[in-house]
C-alpha positions as CSV (number, residue, x, y, z in Angstrom):
1,M,0.1,-0.1,-0.2
2,N,1.0,3.7,-1.0
3,I,1.2,5.9,1.8
4,H,0.9,9.6,0.7
5,S,2.2,12.8,2.1
6,K,-0.2,14.4,4.5
7,E,0.7,17.5,1.2
8,F,-0.6,15.4,-0.7
9,L,-3.3,14.2,0.7
10,Y,-4.5,17.5,1.8
11,G,-3.9,18.4,-2.1
12,L,-6.4,15.6,-3.3
13,S,-8.5,17.0,-0.3
14,E,-8.6,21.1,-1.9
15,F,-9.4,19.1,-5.7
16,F,-12.4,17.2,-4.4
17,K,-13.7,20.4,-2.3
18,I,-14.2,22.0,-6.3
19,F,-17.0,19.1,-6.7
20,A,-18.2,20.0,-3.8
21,D,-20.5,23.1,-4.9
22,P,-24.0,22.6,-6.7
23,T,-23.2,25.8,-9.4
24,R,-19.6,24.1,-9.9
25,L,-20.8,20.7,-11.0
26,R,-23.6,22.2,-12.9
27,I,-21.4,24.4,-15.1
28,L,-19.0,21.5,-15.3
29,E,-21.9,19.0,-16.9
30,V,-23.1,21.8,-19.0
31,L,-19.1,22.0,-20.5
32,I,-18.6,18.3,-20.8
33,N,-21.0,18.2,-23.9
34,K,-18.6,21.2,-25.7
35,P,-17.3,24.3,-25.3
36,L,-19.5,27.3,-24.4
37,C,-19.4,31.3,-23.5
38,V,-20.2,32.7,-20.3
39,N,-23.2,33.9,-22.3
40,D,-24.2,30.5,-23.4
41,I,-23.8,29.0,-19.7
42,S,-25.5,31.4,-18.2
43,E,-29.0,31.0,-20.2
44,K,-28.4,27.4,-20.2
45,L,-28.5,27.2,-16.2
46,N,-30.1,30.5,-15.6
47,I,-27.7,31.6,-13.8
48,S,-26.3,35.8,-13.5
49,Q,-23.3,35.6,-16.2
50,S,-21.4,37.7,-13.3
51,A,-22.2,34.4,-10.9
52,I,-20.9,32.2,-13.6
53,S,-17.4,34.0,-14.5
54,H,-17.1,33.8,-10.7
55,Q,-17.4,30.6,-10.9
56,L,-15.5,29.9,-13.9
57,K,-12.6,32.0,-12.4
58,Y,-12.5,29.1,-9.5
59,L,-12.4,26.3,-11.9
60,R,-9.7,27.9,-14.4
61,T,-7.3,29.1,-11.3
62,S,-8.3,24.8,-10.5
63,N,-7.3,23.8,-13.6
64,L,-10.4,22.3,-14.1
65,V,-11.5,24.3,-17.2
66,K,-9.3,26.1,-20.0
67,T,-9.9,28.8,-22.3
68,E,-10.0,29.4,-25.7
69,K,-10.4,32.6,-27.2
70,V,-12.4,33.1,-30.7
71,G,-12.5,36.6,-31.8
72,K,-14.1,38.7,-28.9
73,N,-15.7,35.1,-27.3
74,V,-13.6,33.5,-24.5
75,F,-14.9,29.8,-24.6
76,Y,-14.4,27.8,-21.9
77,N,-14.1,24.2,-21.7
78,I,-13.1,20.7,-19.4
79,S,-9.5,21.1,-18.9
80,D,-8.7,17.3,-19.7
81,N,-10.3,14.1,-20.3
82,H,-9.8,13.1,-16.2
83,I,-12.3,16.0,-14.9
84,K,-14.6,14.1,-17.4
85,I,-14.5,10.3,-16.3
86,I,-14.6,12.0,-12.6
87,L,-17.7,13.2,-13.2
88,E,-19.6,10.5,-15.4
89,Y,-18.0,8.4,-12.6
90,G,-20.0,10.7,-10.1
91,I,-22.8,10.6,-12.3
92,E,-23.2,6.8,-12.9
93,H,-22.6,6.0,-9.4
94,L,-25.0,8.3,-7.8
95,K,-27.9,7.0,-10.6
96,E,-27.1,3.1,-9.5
97,V,-27.6,3.7,-5.9
98,I,-30.4,6.9,-5.8
């Protein structure tokens, strides 16, 4: 068995805390399918653009989403396949136990 350092486990704990917010989870869920701009996310979730931007900044600094600028628009997307897998497994697990 591999015992990780306290620092590593703290980082892992902080990583999973990111998923503890329903608004962030909703944002990640809509980004699973395709990149979207703040306005599109706001409309899909019926949440203010300000609130979406705030959560996207947090997700971006946590490396869960990445950005791509196309013209004047900034599109947000899931940063990598690991995040998609974590979300999909979480959704699949809940469907089995609920």
